[in-house]
N, C-alpha and C positions, 0 to 999 in steps of 0.2 A: 475388805477381809473380815470374815466372821471368825472369832477365836473361841474355841471350846477348851477351857483349861480343866483338865482332869487330874492335875497333880495332887489335889487335896482329896481325891476320891477315897472313900472308905466304905466297904460293903456292909450292909446290914446283916445281923445274924440270921441264920435260917434255922427254924425250929420245927420239929415234927408236930403234926396236929393230933397225934394219938390214935388210939384204937378205933375211934369212931370214923376214922378216915383211912383205914388200911385193911387189907385182906391178903391172904396167900392162897395159891391154887395147889392142886394135888401134885403138880410137877415141881413144886418148890419155888415157883416165882412169887414175887411179893410186890404188890402195888400199894402206894401210900401217897399222902399229900402232906407237904410241909407249908410253911408260911409264905412261900413264894412260887412253888411249882410242884408238879407231880413227879413221883419217882417210880421207877420199875427196877427192882433188884438193886436198889441203892444208887441208880444213875438217873439223871433227869430224863423225864419222858414228856414228850410234847403232843398232847391230844389235838386232833383236828376233827371237829364234830360237824356232821351235816344232818339237818332235819329231813326226815322222809317218813310220811304218814302211810303206814302199810295199808290201812283200811281205805285210803283214798286212791288205791290202784288195784287193778285186777291182778290176782296172784300169778298169772302166767308171765307177767312182766317183771316180777320182783327180782329174780336172780340176776338177770342181765343188768338191771339198773343198779343193783348192789355192786356188781363187778365194775360198772362204770364209775361208781363213787370211789371204790378202792383204787382204780386206775388213775383217778383224779387226785389221789393223795389223802383222801379222807380215811381216818382209822377208827372213828367212833360214829355210830348211827344213833341219832336221837329220834324218838317217835312218841307221839301222843297216843294214849288209849282213850278214845272218846267214849264216854259212858253211854251216850245215846246211840252209838253205833253197835255196841255189844249187848245192851239191854234196853232196846227201844220200847218194848212192852214189859211192864213190871213182872219180874220173876222168870222171864224167858231169855236166858243168855244165849248168845250166838257167837261162837268162835270158829265158824266154818268159812270156807272160801276166802274172800278178801279180808275177813275178820280173824283169820287163823294166826293168832299171835305166836303160838309155839313154832309153827313152820317158818314164820318170818325171822324170828330170833335165831332159829337153827340155821337158816341160810346165812345170816350174818356171821355165825360161828364158822360155817364152812369156808367162808371167804376171808377169815381173819379180821373181822370187824368187831370192835367192842360195841356195846349197846347201853344207852341211857333210856330208861322207861319213864315217860312222863304220865303218871297214873291218875292224875286228877285228885279229887273228884271234879273240880272245875279245871277246864283246859283253856278255853277260848279258842284260839286257832280259827276264828271266823266260822266256827261250827254253831249250829242252832242251839240257843241257850248256853253258849260257851261249852257245849258238850254234855250238859245236864239233860236227862230225859224229861219230856213234857210231864210225865206223871208225877214228878216230884213237886210240881207247882201246887197241887191240891193237897199236899200232906200237911198235918197239923204241927209243923215245925219250920223254922227258917233254915235254908241251906247255908253251907259254909260257916257253920257254927259248931260248938261242942255240945249242942243239944243231943241227948242220948238217942232220940229218934233218928236224927240225921246220921249220927255216927254208926248206928246199927246198920243202915243201908250202905254206908261207906265200907264197913267191915265185910259185908256180903260181897261188894264189888272187889275189894282187895283180895278176898279169899279166892274168888274165881280167877283173878289175874294170877295169883300165886300158884294155882293149879296149872295154868298154862305155861308158866316159866319155871316150874320145878326142875331142879337139876341144871339150870342154865345160868346160874350166878357164877361169878369169878371163882369163889372158893370151891365150887363144884367142878371147876375146869371149863365153865361156860363163858359166854361173852358179856353178860350183864354186869357192868361195873358200877352203875349209878341208878338211882331212882329219884325222880323229882316229885315232891309233895305239893299238890294244888299248883296254881299258877298265878303269879302276881297278886297274891293274897294281900288285902288291904290297899292295893294300888288300883286295880282295874276290874272291870266286870264286862257283862254283855247284856244285850236286850233279852228279856223273856219274850221269845217270839210268840208266845201265847197271846200277847196283847199289843205287839208292835203296831204302830199306826193308829192306835186308839188311845192308850194311856201312856205309852212309852215307859213301861215299867222295866226296871233293871234288876238283874240278879244281884243279890246281896254281895258286896265286895269284901265284907268281913271287918271285924273290929276287935278281935280277941287276941291278936298278936301271937307271941310265941306259944301260948297255951294251945292254940288251934294246931299249929305246926307240930308240936310235940305229941298231941293226941293222935294226929295222923301217923306220925312216925311209929308210935307204940303199936297202933293197929297194923301197920304195914309189917313190922317185924313179927307180930303174932301170926300173921297170915303167910309167912314164908318169904316175904320180900326183904331179903337180907343182902344188900349190895355192899361193895367196898366203902361207899359213901352215899349219903343222901344229898340232894341238891335242892336249891330254892332260888327263884328269881329275886334279885336284890334291888332293882331300880325302882324309882318312884315312891320311896318310902314303904316298900313291901315289908311284911313281917319278917323278922330275922331271928334265928336261933344259932348258937355257936355249935350245935350238933349237925348243922346243915351247911354244905359248901355254897357260898353265895355266888351266883352267876349273873353276868351282866349282858348287855347287848348294845345296839345302836342302829337307829333307822334315820336316814336322811330324807326319805320320801315317805310322807306322813299323810295318808288319805284322811285320817281321823280329824285333822285340823279343819277340814272343810265342813264339819258340822256347824262351826261358828265363824270360820275365817272366809273372807271373800277376797278375790283377787289372785295374784300370783303366789305360788309357793315361795316362802322366804328361803334364802340360803341358810344352812344350819351349821352348827359348830362341830359336826361329826368328823370333818376332815382337818381339824386342828389338833396337833399333838398335845397330850396331857401327860402328867406323871401320876399314874394310878396306884403307886405302891408306897410312896413316902408320906409319912405323917406331916400334915401342915402344908402340903403342896398347894399350889394355886390352881384350883379347878374352875374352869370357865364354863363347863357344861353342867349337867344335872347330877354329876357324880357326888353323892353325899352318903357314904356308907354308914350303916348303923354299927360299925365295928372299927377298930383301929386297922387302917389299911396295911400296916406293916405286919399284921398277924395272919393275913389270909392272902392267897394268890389272887391276882386279877384274872378272872376267867370269864369266858363269854359263852352264852348258849343262843343268843338271838342277835347276831350281827346281820344286817339286812343283806341276805343273799339274793334278793329280788323284792318285789312288792306287788300285791294284787291291785287291780283297778277297782275302786269303789264307784258307786253310781255317780257320785258328785265329784270324783277326782280320777281322771283317766289320763294316762300318760304312757309313753314308750320308755321302758326302763333303760337307763344307760349302763350297759354291762361293765364298762371300765370302772364304774363306781365300786364294784365289789372287791376287787383285789386292792384298790386304793384304800378302802376302809380297813381291810385286813392289814395292810402296811401300817396304817396309822395306829391301829390297836397294838400291833407288835412293837412299834416304836415307843408306844406309851406304857409298855410294861406288861402287856398281855402274855400269859403263858398257857393259854388254852383257847384256841380259836373255835367258835361255834356259829354256824350259819343257820338262819331261818329265812326262807326255806333253802335247802340245797337242791331238793327235787320236788317239782310240782306234782300235783295229783288231780284226781277226778273224784268228787264226792259221791258216795253211794246214795241211791234213792232208798228211802225207807221202805220197810216191808209192806206198808199200806199206801205207798205212793207219795209219802211226805218228802219234801226236799229238806236236807239236813245241813245245808249251809245257812248262815244267818242272812238277813234280808239286805244288808248293805253291799253284799258281794253277789256275784253270779250264783245261780242255783246249783249248778253242777261243777263247773270248772274251778279248780284251785291251782291253776298253772303257776301263778305267782311270779311269772317272768323269771323263774329260777334258773340256776346254772344248768340244770337238766330239766327240760320241760315235762309236762304231764304225760306226753307220749314218747318220752325218751330223747327229745331233741337236744342236741349238744349245742350250747350257747357259747358266745365269746367269753363270758365270765368263767365258765368251766375251763376253757383252754388257758386263760390267763392265770387262774388260781393254781393250776398244777405247778407252775414254777415256784410259787411261794410255799406250797405244801411240801414239795420235794425238799425245799430249803429247810423247813422245820423238821422234816424226817431225818435229814443227814447232818444238820448242824444245830438242831434244837437242843442237844445236850450241852453245846457251848453257849447258845443264846439264853436258855432258861435262867441260869444263875446271874446273867448280866442285868444290871439295873439301868433304869432310864436317867439320862442327864439331858436337860433341855437348855437351849440358849435363853438368855433373859428375855422375858416377854412372849415366849413361844405360845403359851396356852392362852394368851390374851389377844392373839391375832384376830382381827375382825374377819368373819367369813366373807365379807364383801371386799376385803383386801386381796386382789388377784395378782399383785405384783411382788409381795414379800416372799422370799424363799422360805418354805416350811420344812424344817428338818429337826431331827432328834438323834441322840446317840444312845445305844445300849452298850455298856462296857463292864469289864471286870477290873478296870484301872490300868490295864496294860494293852489289851486288845479289845476289839469290839466291832460294831456295825453302825454305819451311818445310814439313817432312814430319811428318804426324801419323798415328799408327796407334792404333786403338782395338779391335783384334781380338786374341784370344789363343786358340790352339788348345786344344781340350778344356775350355775354360772360357768364361764370358761376362763381358766387361768391363762396368763400370758406365758409364752415360751421364756424359759430362763436361759441366759447365755453367760458363760464364763464367770459364774458366781464362785468366789473364793472362800474356802473354809479351811481353817487350821485347827487340827486337834492336837493338843499338847498333853503328853503324859510324862511321867518321871523319866527323864533321860532320852525322850524321843519326841519328834514332831511329825505329823502326817498332814500333808497338804492335798486338798481336793480342788479341782476346778470343775464346777458343776454346770452342765448344760442339759436341759431336759425339756421334752415336748409338753404341750398342754395335755392334760388328762393322764399323764404317765406318772409312774412312781418307781422307786428303786431302793434296793438295800445294798450298800457298798461296804466291803470289808476293810479293816486296817489291822495290821500286825496279826495276820491269819496264818496259822501253821498248816501247811500242805504236806503232811507226812514227812516232817523234818526239814522242809524248805519254807522260809518265811516270806509270805506275800505282804509287802509293806502297805500298799494301797492298790486299788483297782477301780476304774470307772466301769465296772461290769459286776453283775450280781451273781453270787454263788448260787448254784442250783442243786447240784448233787455230787456225790463221790461214788465211783463204781470201780470195780476191778474186772478188766477184760484180758483174758489170756495171761493172767498173773501180773498185769501191769495196772497200776493205779491211775485212774483218769478222773480229773475234776472237770465238771461242766459249769460254764459261766454263761450268762445272758447279758447282752448289751441293751439296756433300756433305750428307747427312742431318743435320738439327738445326742447321746453320749458317744465318746470316741472309742471306748473299749480298750483303754490303755491299762497296762500292768506295770507295777514297780516292785521288783523283788529285792531281797537283801543283797548286800554287796557280795560278790563272788559267785552268785548264781549264774549259770550259763544257759542260754536259750537257743534252741534250734528248731527249725520248722517254719510253717506258715503262720500268718496272723490268726487264722481261725483254728489251727491245730498245731500246737508246739510242745516241745519237751523241755522241762526245766531240770537241771542237775546241779547238785552241790555236794561235794564229798561223796559219800556213798548213797545219798538220797537222790531219787529220780521219780518224777511224776509227769504225766501227760496232761495237757490242758486243752479242752475242747470248747470253743467259743461260738455261741449262737446269736443270731439276731433275735429281736423280740418275736418276729413272725415265725421263725424256726422254733423258738422255745414254746410258743403257743401250740405247735403241732407235735411236741415231744411227748413220748410215753416211755416209761421205764418198765422193763420186763423183770420177771422173777429172777432170772439168771444174771441180771446186771446189764444186759444189753439194752440198746436204745433204738426206738423206731420213731420216725417222723411221719405223721399221717394227717390228712385233712379229715378223714373219716374217724369215727369212734373205733378205738381198738380195744378188744376185750380179750383178756387172758384168764382162763379158768384155773382152778386150783392145781391142775396137772400140767399147766404150761401150754395147753392148746390155745391157738390164736384164731380169732374171728374178726372180721370187719363188719360194722354196721354202717351202711353208707347209702346216700341217695344217688350215687354215681355208679354206673356199671363198670367203668374203668377207673382205677386208682393207682397213683404212683406213690410208692413208699420208699423211704430212705432208712437205712439201718446202720448201726455201729455196734460191733465190727461189721465190715462190709459183707462178710459171708453169712451173716446171721439168718437170712431167709433163703439161702441157697437150697435149691431143690423144692422149695415151697411156692415159688413164684417165678415169673419170667425175668431173667437177669438183664438189666440195662447197663449202660456205661456208668462207672463210678464217678462221683463228684467229690474230690478230695478224699477224706477218710470214710466217706459215706458210700455204702453200696446202694444202688437204686434198682427197684423192682417194679414190674407192672403186675397188678392183680386185677382180674376182670371176670365178669360173668355175662351171660346173655342179657342184653338190654331189653327192657320191657316197657311198653307204653300202655298206660291205663287211661281209657277214655271215660269221660263223665258227660252225660247229656243233661242239659238244664232246660226245663220246660216251665213256662209260667203256669201257675195253677189257680191263683186268685190274687187280689191285691196284696202285695207284700209277702207273697208265698210263691215258692218255686219247688217243683218236684225234681229230684236228682236221681239219675239212673246210672248205675255202673254195671259192667258185665258181671255175671254170677261168679265167674272164675277170676275176678280181678286180683285176688290175693294169691292165686296159684303160683307157687315158686317164689313168693316174696315173704319177707318177714312182716311187712306192714305196708299199708297204703295210707298216706296222709292227705286228707282233703285240705287244700289251701284256698281259703275263701277270702276274696277281696270285696269289700262292700262299704257303703256309707249308710248310716242309720244310727239308731239308739242301741238296741240289743239284738244280737243274732241268736237264733235258737235252731238246733238241728234235731229233728225227730226221726225215729225209725219205728214203724208200726205204732205210731201215736205215743211212743215213749221217748222222752227227751234223752238224747245221747250226749249233747254238749251245748254250752251257751257261752256268750261272749259279750262284754260291754265294749262297744266299738271305741277304739282309741287311735285309729288310723293305721294300725299295724295289720299284717296278715293274720287271719285266724286259722289255726291249724287243728285238725281233728284226726286222730288215729282210728283206723277201722278194724284192726285185727280182732278186737273183742266181738265184733258182729260179723265175723267171717262167714258164719252159717246163715246170716240174715241179709246178705247183700242184695238179694232179689226182693226184699221187703219194700214197703212203702217208705221212702226217704223224703222228708219234706223240710225245706229250709224256710224259716220265718224270720223276717227282719221287722222288728218294731220300729216305726219311723220316729225320727226326731220331729217333734211338733213345735212349730213356731207360732207364737201368739196364742197358745192354748189357754182356755179358761173353761170352768165348769159352770153351766147355766142351770139354775134351779128356780127359774121364774115361772112357776106353775102352781096352781092351787092343789095339785095332787101329789106334791113332793117328788115329782120326777126330776132326775138330773141327767144331763148329757154334756159331753165335751164338745166344744167348738174350737176349731183351729184355723189359722190363716193359711198355713201351708205345711206340708209334710215332706220329709226326705227319707226315702228307703230305696236305695239303689244297689242292686247286685251287679258288680263290675266284672267279676270273673270267678270261676271255680276250676281249680286244677287238681288233678290226682297225681300225687308224687309217690313213685315206688320207693320202698325202703328195702334194700338188698342185705342179705347176710352172706358173706363170703368166708369160707373156711380156708385157712392157710395151711 
C-alpha cells in the first residue's frame, strides 16, 4: 500500500504578474497570467498550444488543418516566422502565398484559435542558418547581439511582421496573445550553412543575457507587436527576463546526441514525475529555472509532439509517447501544454532553388512524425491526445489551481526502473486527480496489477487499486463534484462534460487494463448499464457515458455538445457543417445523441445510447505505374485525372536505401531519410502537373565505402563493397472528402 498523506497540505498564494502579462479585448474580456496559471475573465484558463509552421505548408491546406487542430482540442497555434523565408534576398520581403502571415493568423481567428508568434530573429526549427538569411553572414556585425547594425535589421524585420498582423492582437479583438523573442538565446544555435562541411561554423548563440531580450522587446513594441505577454524559452540556461513568460519543453527522442554519442539511445528522465512549482523541490532532470519557480507558472511550448529523423539517427516515433509526456507534465504541475511539432510540414524551396532546411535533416520534408503529418495524415498521437485536451478544456479550471504532491522518491526513479509504479497527485487539499504513467522511452514498462494507493485528506480516505497496461497512462479523479453529486473515486479518466437535450452528461474513458469502476458518495442511486448510467441524489441528476480507450481515441466533440465516434478525421467548420476526410469510401460513424446525424447519413441499428450511421462515396482506385529508368531511379506514372473527385492522393512508397527523393519535372517534391516506415507524399499541390515527369531516386546505403585519392592529379572517387537501393512497392492511396 502506497500512502499519500495530504492532511498537512497548504496551498501557495497566487499572485498576478501585472500589466506586462495582461490585456483586455474590445468585448470586455480580460486575459492575464498569475504566478501559477493563466486566467480569462478571472477564471483559470488552460492553454493547449500546437506548433504549426504556416510557411511549411501550401496555403490551400491551411484551413482544414487548423480545423483538425481545433477538433483535436488545441486552442493556441504557435508558429515560427523564419526570416529567411520572408526575406531570402536582402530588402525583398515576401508575404505572399505560403508566406502570407496575415491570412494564416486570420484563419486562426476564424476558427477560434489563439496565436503565439515566434518572431526570431533566430528561430532554429531545423531551418537553414536557424532561419537567418544567408546575406547576414557577410555583414560587419555579429548576429544575435545588441550591435546597432544588427538591431537595425531586426527592427526592419519586426516592422514588416507588425504590418502583417496589425489589428490581429488580443486587445484589437484578434487572436494573437503572445510573441516569442528569439529562441533558446544563450542556450543553442545552428550551423551557418554557408560553411557546413568545411569549417563547421556556428551561428552566435549569444552572451548578453537580459539586455538582448529587452532590446528585442522594446523594438517589438515600437513596431506594433503588442501581445498580452511576451514569451521566451527557458531551458538550458537560456537568457531570462522577468518581463517575459518562461516556457519549457521536453524531448525524449534526441537526434542531436548522435553527433557525439554512439550506440543505443539511452532512456531519459522525461517520463518521471517532478514538482515544477515548489521552491526547493527535488529536480532530477535539467529543470534549473533562473527565477523562483513559485513566482511563475510552469508552462510548455516544446513538448515533443514528434521528432524528425536526422541523418545519423533514424527511428519510427512511438506515438503513445506523446500523450504519456503530456500526462507527466500535467502531473508535474504544468498549466500550459505546448507541443513541437503538432503539425508537420514541407519546407519551401528558395526563390533561387536553394533548400531552406538545415543539412542534418531532409531537404524538403519536415513531417516530424507529428500528430498531424505534413500532408494532413491523422496519427495515433492525435487521437490519443484529444482525450487529454478535452479534459483540460472542461476540467482545467479545477486542475489549474491544484498543486503537485509527489510520493517520496518519485522524482528520483531511475528511467531504467520499469517495475516501480510512477504516479503523482494534483490537489487542492480536498479533491484532486491521481496521475499514472506506465510509459518509458526506449524501454517497455511492465504491466502493473493491483497496485494499492491510499490518498488521505482531512476527514476522508480514497483508495485506488491500480492495474495498467504497458505504454498506457491515466488521470483518475477523487472527490470530484459532478453537478452536485460527489464521485469519490473512479478507475476511469474524466474526458468532458456536455449537455444533451437539457441533460448533463459526463464522459469517462477506461485506460487499458483498468476495470472502469466508480464509487459515488453514500446515498447516490445508479441506474442503467455499465457503459451508460444515470446517477441521482436529492434533486441532482447526471448521466455518465463510459468509453474504452479505443472508443475515446475515435471521439470528436461538436460545437453543439454532441459526440461522434469516427475512424476518419472529422471536420466541423465555424457554422457547424460537417465533413469527413478519409481514406475509406465507406465509413461507419456513431453519434450521441443517437439522432444527431439523422437525415445526413444512412441510419443503421443503434448500439446502446449510440446511433450508428453509414457514410459512403464512390470508391476510386488510382493506379501508379513504376518503370525502371536508371540505376537507383524509377519513373512513376499516374493517370492525368488521378485526383478527379478526390481531396488528395497520397503516394505510399515502400523502399530500402539511404535517402528517397521524389522529383516532378526535375524539381524536388519530397524527400525522406529511410527509417523502415512507409514514406507518404501528398499530390494535391501538383494536381495540374500529374502528367509531368515524375522520377523517384533512392540513394543507396553503401557498405564498406571509402574515398580513394591515390593519384598524382588530386582526383578522388568513392569505392564501395556493396549498395542497397530497393524499391519494394508504390501505392496510390485516395483521400476522400465526404460532406454530411
